[in-house]
N, C-alpha and C positions, 0 to 999 in steps of 0.2 A: 842439346836435344838427344844425342846418343846416350848420355847418362840416364836420362829419364826413360828411354826405351829399355835400357838394361834392367833398371829397377822394376818397371812394369812387367817386363817379360818374366823375371824371376818370381814376382808375386803371382802372376797368372799361372805359372807352372806349379807353384805351391798350392794355390787354390784348387786347381783341377786334380792335383794328386790327393788332396784330402777328400774331395767330393767323390772321386771315382773309387775310393777304397773304403767307403762307409760300411761298417758291419762285417767286414771280412778280414780276419787276422792275417791270413796268408798273403792276400793282396797288399796289405799294409807293409808287411815285411819286405816283399819284393820291390814295391815302389820306394820304400825307405832306403833299401840297399842301392837302388839305381840312383836316387838323389845323392846319396853319400859318394858314390863313384863318379858323379858328374863333376866333382871337384877336380878330377884329372883332366878336364877340358880347359883348365886355366891357361896352360902354356899356348894352346892354339888360339883362344880368344884374346889373350894378352898380345900376341903378335898381330892379330887382326885389328885390335883397337889402336895399337901404336901406329900401324900403317894408315889407318883412317884419320885419327886425331892424335896429334903428338903433344898431349898435355897430361900432366900428372893427375888432374882431376878425373880423367877417364879411367885411369888405373885404380884410383880409389873407389870409384863406383863399381868397377869390375870386381874388386875384392869384396865389396859389400854385397853384391848380387850373389857371388859364389858362397859367401858366408851365410846368406839367407837360405840358399839351397842346402847347404851342409846341415844347418840347424834344423831345418824342416825334415830332412832325411833322418836325423837322429830321433826327432819327435815321432816320426812315422814308425820307426823300428820299435821304439818303446811302446807306442800304442798297439803295435802289432802283437806284442807279447801279451798284452792284457785284454785283447779283444777276442770275443768268441768267434768261432768259424763262420757262423751264419747269423744274420739278423733275424730275430724273431718277429714275425708279422702276425698281427692279430686278425683272426678271421671273423667276419661279421656274422 
């Protein structure tokens, strides 16, 4: 159950990071850098997971969830370089 929660949490974080930064290059860069730096929370979450559930499956899912966050952070930074600063809205 904890494994599923880890994966769902990482996917929800990725979803909201993409939704909140639509059309703004600077926001994408900042959110991407924060997602890349979130990989440094691995030792803390590793210790927490080992204390809760002492199986190697949990560690594998923890690595997978951190890898999802890292890859989405890299994608956000790349998109931030190629996104214009403001989204053009058509006026009726």
